[in-house]
N, C-alpha and C positions, 0 to 999 in steps of 0.2 A: 643812324641812331641805333644803338644796341637795345635789345629787349631785356626786360627785367626777368631774371631767372631766380626762382626760389628753390633751394635745394633742401630736401627732407632726408635726414639720416636717422634711421631707427631700425633696430634689429627685428621688430615685429612687423611682418608684411601687412596685416590688416590696418595697423596704425599708419604705416607709410601710404597705403592706398587711400585711406580716408582723408588723410591730411593733404595728399596730392589732389584729390577730388575737390576739397575745400579751396585750396589755393587756385586751382584752375577755374573754379566757379566765380572767383573774384577777378578773373581776367588776366592772371599771371601765368607765365610758363613755369612748369615745375618738373623737377627731376628727383629721383629717389635713389638712395643707396642703403644697403643692409648693414653697413658697418662704417665706422670712421675711417678705417684703413682704405676701404674701397673708394671713398670720397677723396681722400688725400692723394691717392694714386691716379685720380681721374684728371682729365683735361679741364673739367668744369670748375675746378677750384678758382681759376682766374676769371671766370665769367659769372660767378655767383654774386648776386645782389644782396641776398639774405639767406641765412641758414636756419633751419628749424631742426633741432636735434634732441633726442632723448638724452637725459643725463646718465642713466644707468644702462650700459650695454656691455656685452662680452668684449674682451679686448680693450681697445681704447674707449673710455667713457666720453660723454659729451664735453665734460670739463677738460679731459685730456686733448680732445679735438681742438678746443679753444686754445689751449696752450701751444699745440703744434702750429696752428694757423698764425698765432701771434709771433712765434719763433721764426716762421718763414716770411714774416713781413706782410701778411694778409690782414687787412682790417675789414672783416666782414661782419655786419650786424648779425647777432645770433639770438634766436628765441629758444630758450631751454624748456623742455617738457619733462615732467617726472611724476610718477605716481607716489613716490616716497620722498617728499621734500624734507630737508633738514637744514639746520643752521650752518653746519660746516660746509655743505655744498654751496649754499647761498653766499657765504663769506668768501669762499674760494673764487667763485664766479665774479663777485663784485671786486675782489682784489685785482683780478685780471682785466677790469674795466667795465664789467656789466653794471647795470643799474636796474632797479625795480620800481614800479609805481603802484 
């Protein structure tokens, strides 16, 4: 049986570290990446059970990351984080299959 792997992608190291600590405290394995590109190039894409990503990052945004994963046939549940939410971001994520509660 494979273990659940939660991946955190955020350009800010303190956010990555805090989120990783939270995920591990809940009993899950966690891995972090400083950019969407680094994650996409990694072997962990295929092993990821859930992705937690910042929406706004240099290079590929969290929404761009979602698009790339979908285009490659990966159906990974994604939790988006942002300090600056707006309706266009929300609409783009939802159009690609996200939902909000």
